[in-house]
SELUM-676966 format. One line per field, with one value per residue (C-alpha): residue number from 0; residue in three letters; x, y negated, z negated. Coordinates in steps of 0.5 Angstrom, whole numbers, plus 500, padded with zeros to 3 digits. Layout:
N
num <- [NUM, ...];
residuo <- [ALA, ...];
px <- [X, ...];
py <- [Y, ...];
pz <- [Z, ...];
! end
This chain:
334
num <- [0, 1, 2, 3, 4, 5, 6, 7, 8, 9, 10, 11, 12, 13, 14, 15, 16, 17, 18, 19, 20, 21, 22, 23, 24, 25, 26, 27, 28, 29, 30, 31, 32, 33, 34, 35, 36, 37, 38, 39, 40, 41, 42, 43, 44, 45, 46, 47, 48, 49, 50, 51, 52, 53, 54, 55, 56, 57, 58, 59, 60, 61, 62, 63, 64, 65, 66, 67, 68, 69, 70, 71, 72, 73, 74, 75, 76, 77, 78, 79, 80, 81, 82, 83, 84, 85, 86, 87, 88, 89, 90, 91, 92, 93, 94, 95, 96, 97, 98, 99, 100, 101, 102, 103, 104, 105, 106, 107, 108, 109, 110, 111, 112, 113, 114, 115, 116, 117, 118, 119, 120, 121, 122, 123, 124, 125, 126, 127, 128, 129, 130, 131, 132, 133, 134, 135, 136, 137, 138, 139, 140, 141, 142, 143, 144, 145, 146, 147, 148, 149, 150, 151, 152, 153, 154, 155, 156, 157, 158, 159, 160, 161, 162, 163, 164, 165, 166, 167, 168, 169, 170, 171, 172, 173, 174, 175, 176, 177, 178, 179, 180, 181, 182, 183, 184, 185, 186, 187, 188, 189, 190, 191, 192, 193, 194, 195, 196, 197, 198, 199, 200, 201, 202, 203, 204, 205, 206, 207, 208, 209, 210, 211, 212, 213, 214, 215, 216, 217, 218, 219, 220, 221, 222, 223, 224, 225, 226, 227, 228, 229, 230, 231, 232, 233, 234, 235, 236, 237, 238, 239, 240, 241, 242, 243, 244, 245, 246, 247, 248, 249, 250, 251, 252, 253, 254, 255, 256, 257, 258, 259, 260, 261, 262, 263, 264, 265, 266, 267, 268, 269, 270, 271, 272, 273, 274, 275, 276, 277, 278, 279, 280, 281, 282, 283, 284, 285, 286, 287, 288, 289, 290, 291, 292, 293, 294, 295, 296, 297, 298, 299, 300, 301, 302, 303, 304, 305, 306, 307, 308, 309, 310, 311, 312, 313, 314, 315, 316, 317, 318, 319, 320, 321, 322, 323, 324, 325, 326, 327, 328, 329, 330, 331, 332, 333];
residuo <- [UNK, UNK, UNK, UNK, UNK, UNK, UNK, UNK, UNK, UNK, UNK, UNK, UNK, UNK, UNK, UNK, UNK, UNK, UNK, UNK, UNK, UNK, UNK, UNK, UNK, UNK, UNK, UNK, UNK, UNK, UNK, UNK, UNK, UNK, UNK, UNK, UNK, UNK, UNK, UNK, UNK, UNK, UNK, UNK, UNK, UNK, UNK, UNK, UNK, UNK, UNK, UNK, UNK, UNK, UNK, UNK, UNK, UNK, UNK, UNK, UNK, UNK, UNK, UNK, UNK, UNK, UNK, UNK, UNK, UNK, UNK, UNK, UNK, UNK, UNK, UNK, UNK, UNK, UNK, UNK, UNK, UNK, UNK, UNK, UNK, UNK, UNK, UNK, UNK, UNK, UNK, UNK, UNK, UNK, UNK, UNK, UNK, UNK, UNK, UNK, UNK, UNK, UNK, UNK, UNK, UNK, UNK, UNK, UNK, UNK, UNK, UNK, UNK, UNK, UNK, UNK, UNK, UNK, UNK, UNK, UNK, UNK, UNK, UNK, UNK, UNK, UNK, UNK, UNK, UNK, UNK, UNK, UNK, UNK, UNK, UNK, UNK, UNK, UNK, UNK, UNK, UNK, UNK, UNK, UNK, UNK, UNK, UNK, UNK, UNK, UNK, UNK, UNK, UNK, UNK, UNK, UNK, UNK, UNK, UNK, UNK, UNK, UNK, UNK, UNK, UNK, UNK, UNK, UNK, UNK, UNK, UNK, UNK, UNK, UNK, UNK, UNK, UNK, UNK, UNK, UNK, UNK, UNK, UNK, UNK, UNK, UNK, UNK, UNK, UNK, UNK, UNK, UNK, UNK, UNK, UNK, UNK, UNK, UNK, UNK, UNK, UNK, UNK, UNK, UNK, UNK, UNK, UNK, UNK, UNK, UNK, UNK, UNK, UNK, UNK, UNK, UNK, UNK, UNK, UNK, UNK, UNK, UNK, UNK, UNK, UNK, UNK, UNK, UNK, UNK, UNK, UNK, UNK, UNK, UNK, UNK, UNK, UNK, UNK, UNK, UNK, UNK, UNK, UNK, UNK, UNK, UNK, UNK, UNK, UNK, UNK, UNK, UNK, UNK, UNK, UNK, UNK, UNK, UNK, UNK, UNK, UNK, UNK, UNK, UNK, UNK, UNK, UNK, UNK, UNK, UNK, UNK, UNK, UNK, UNK, UNK, UNK, UNK, UNK, UNK, UNK, UNK, UNK, UNK, UNK, UNK, UNK, UNK, UNK, UNK, UNK, UNK, UNK, UNK, UNK, UNK, UNK, UNK, UNK, UNK, UNK, UNK, UNK, UNK, UNK, UNK, UNK, UNK, UNK, UNK, UNK, UNK, UNK, UNK, UNK, UNK, UNK, UNK, UNK, UNK, UNK, UNK, UNK, UNK, UNK, UNK, UNK, UNK, UNK, UNK, UNK, UNK, UNK, UNK];
px <- [140, 146, 153, 157, 159, 153, 158, 160, 166, 162, 162, 168, 174, 173, 176, 174, 179, 177, 181, 179, 181, 176, 178, 177, 170, 172, 175, 175, 173, 176, 173, 179, 178, 183, 183, 181, 173, 168, 165, 159, 155, 149, 148, 141, 142, 143, 149, 155, 162, 166, 173, 174, 167, 165, 170, 165, 159, 159, 161, 168, 174, 176, 173, 175, 177, 183, 179, 173, 173, 168, 170, 168, 171, 167, 171, 177, 176, 177, 184, 183, 182, 189, 192, 189, 192, 199, 199, 196, 202, 207, 204, 204, 197, 194, 191, 197, 199, 206, 211, 206, 201, 195, 191, 184, 180, 173, 172, 165, 165, 160, 159, 161, 165, 160, 159, 163, 170, 176, 177, 183, 188, 191, 193, 194, 188, 189, 185, 191, 194, 187, 186, 193, 192, 185, 188, 193, 188, 183, 181, 175, 172, 171, 167, 160, 158, 162, 168, 171, 167, 161, 165, 162, 156, 149, 142, 136, 135, 140, 148, 149, 155, 158, 153, 154, 150, 150, 145, 146, 141, 138, 143, 149, 151, 153, 150, 153, 152, 157, 154, 156, 150, 150, 143, 139, 133, 131, 132, 127, 119, 116, 119, 120, 126, 123, 127, 124, 128, 124, 121, 128, 131, 134, 134, 135, 141, 138, 134, 128, 123, 119, 114, 110, 103, 099, 104, 104, 100, 106, 110, 111, 112, 118, 123, 130, 137, 134, 129, 135, 138, 144, 148, 152, 151, 149, 150, 149, 154, 154, 157, 154, 158, 156, 161, 156, 160, 157, 158, 159, 152, 150, 153, 150, 143, 145, 147, 140, 136, 140, 138, 131, 134, 136, 129, 126, 131, 131, 125, 126, 132, 135, 134, 137, 142, 144, 149, 146, 151, 151, 157, 156, 162, 163, 168, 167, 167, 161, 157, 150, 146, 140, 142, 136, 132, 139, 140, 133, 134, 141, 138, 133, 138, 142, 136, 135, 142, 143, 136, 139, 146, 143, 139, 145, 150, 145, 144, 151, 153, 157, 156, 162, 163, 160, 156, 150, 145, 144, 145, 140, 142, 142, 135, 131, 136, 133];
py <- [310, 305, 308, 310, 302, 299, 294, 293, 297, 304, 303, 307, 303, 297, 293, 286, 281, 275, 269, 263, 257, 255, 248, 247, 251, 254, 260, 265, 272, 277, 283, 287, 293, 299, 298, 292, 293, 291, 285, 280, 274, 271, 263, 261, 255, 248, 246, 252, 251, 256, 258, 263, 265, 264, 270, 274, 274, 280, 278, 275, 279, 280, 287, 287, 283, 284, 281, 276, 270, 267, 261, 255, 248, 245, 244, 244, 251, 253, 253, 260, 263, 261, 263, 270, 270, 268, 274, 279, 277, 278, 285, 286, 286, 282, 283, 284, 279, 282, 282, 277, 279, 274, 276, 275, 272, 269, 265, 261, 256, 253, 246, 246, 239, 236, 242, 239, 242, 238, 237, 232, 236, 230, 231, 239, 243, 249, 254, 257, 259, 262, 266, 269, 271, 274, 278, 281, 282, 286, 293, 297, 295, 287, 283, 279, 272, 267, 269, 268, 264, 264, 261, 254, 256, 253, 253, 248, 251, 256, 257, 261, 266, 272, 278, 285, 291, 298, 304, 311, 313, 320, 321, 319, 313, 307, 300, 294, 287, 281, 274, 268, 264, 257, 255, 249, 252, 258, 265, 265, 264, 258, 256, 264, 268, 273, 274, 273, 280, 284, 289, 291, 292, 299, 300, 294, 291, 284, 285, 289, 284, 286, 280, 276, 278, 274, 270, 263, 258, 254, 260, 257, 250, 247, 245, 244, 241, 234, 234, 232, 227, 231, 230, 235, 241, 248, 255, 262, 266, 273, 280, 286, 292, 300, 306, 307, 307, 300, 297, 289, 288, 293, 289, 282, 286, 288, 281, 278, 283, 282, 275, 278, 279, 272, 270, 275, 273, 265, 260, 256, 259, 257, 250, 244, 243, 250, 254, 260, 265, 273, 277, 284, 289, 297, 301, 306, 312, 316, 316, 315, 321, 317, 310, 307, 310, 309, 302, 301, 304, 301, 294, 295, 297, 291, 286, 290, 290, 283, 281, 285, 282, 275, 276, 280, 274, 269, 274, 275, 268, 265, 258, 253, 246, 241, 246, 241, 247, 253, 260, 265, 269, 263, 261, 267, 273, 277];
pz <- [081, 079, 080, 074, 073, 076, 079, 087, 085, 085, 093, 094, 097, 093, 088, 085, 081, 077, 075, 071, 067, 061, 061, 068, 068, 074, 078, 083, 085, 090, 093, 096, 100, 100, 108, 112, 112, 117, 115, 117, 114, 114, 111, 110, 105, 108, 105, 105, 104, 108, 111, 116, 117, 125, 126, 122, 128, 132, 138, 135, 136, 129, 127, 120, 114, 108, 103, 101, 096, 092, 089, 085, 086, 092, 098, 094, 092, 099, 097, 093, 100, 102, 096, 097, 104, 102, 097, 102, 107, 101, 100, 108, 110, 116, 123, 127, 133, 135, 130, 125, 121, 119, 113, 114, 108, 109, 103, 100, 095, 090, 087, 080, 079, 074, 069, 064, 065, 066, 074, 073, 077, 081, 088, 087, 086, 082, 087, 091, 084, 082, 088, 088, 080, 082, 087, 082, 077, 082, 080, 079, 072, 071, 067, 068, 066, 065, 069, 076, 081, 076, 070, 071, 075, 073, 075, 074, 067, 065, 065, 071, 072, 076, 077, 080, 081, 085, 087, 090, 095, 095, 102, 098, 100, 095, 096, 091, 090, 087, 086, 083, 081, 082, 084, 085, 082, 077, 076, 070, 071, 068, 061, 060, 059, 064, 070, 077, 079, 074, 078, 081, 074, 072, 065, 060, 065, 064, 058, 060, 059, 065, 068, 064, 063, 065, 069, 067, 070, 072, 075, 082, 080, 083, 078, 080, 078, 082, 076, 071, 077, 077, 083, 087, 091, 089, 092, 091, 094, 094, 098, 099, 100, 102, 104, 110, 117, 120, 126, 126, 128, 123, 118, 120, 119, 112, 110, 113, 109, 103, 103, 101, 094, 093, 095, 090, 084, 085, 086, 090, 094, 101, 100, 104, 098, 097, 101, 100, 103, 103, 106, 108, 108, 110, 107, 112, 108, 110, 117, 117, 119, 122, 123, 124, 118, 114, 115, 113, 106, 106, 107, 102, 097, 098, 097, 090, 088, 090, 086, 080, 080, 080, 074, 070, 072, 068, 063, 061, 061, 055, 052, 052, 050, 054, 058, 061, 060, 055, 056, 057, 051, 046, 049, 050, 047, 041];
! end
């Protein structure tokens, strides 16, 4: 069942912060652990935009990170990671190198430059300040939909958004997901308002429509942003987290397994024009009693949470002036 908030912050030891600019139609989201957290990543999209990612591979030296950042702004948005890094340095966080501390802040971005927002920022993009503000806003409760990194996100047919979900396993381990949905494809089936993630829904967390019956004949037709000749890249960037004690190699496997949830919630996924990426983080609060068996359960839960989080991000999106696509609620809401 979901945790008490049904957010990734149900995982003990995690906070999340948002900052956004409605006129810009963009923003940043920070996943901030109480202590440096073992983290890895899996990238299965063909067009990622990242900062400090190579060090997350299991063979690399740094074992834990101080924060993870998801941001809009395409390559300009990578500055959000620098803003978080600078603020963490002021607060005394970071990997110790003699007397110097270097905060480790892996960052992933999505392309939201053609979403109707005012991107005329001149020579200084605003993402460094957005990153700092997001960190200062970090807490256990946070909004979903048109907020943070999901502020200007879109899909092929509907406005995207920022989503999150959690689950508490029978063994007491908690798993959660956080995602900014800006996919090339769709999260809904055919021309209906039914979500591909419907089999994983808990209660009415994204409308309770279930799967359509019968399945529309055009359900698996490939309809993307390219159909509207909309230029640019696309990305679904996400993080999953658990309080189970994981090694860096186990975190890597968790990130790989979590991608199954992305593929179950979006059609198509992992295309050459998507930057689909999943971070996996362990806050290390609860030892696994049976490592292999528990990893199977944790990985499956992460995939389920990510699928649910994707649908929730779109379900909670709100309309704004100049949006290139409608919201789910305006189109299908009852």
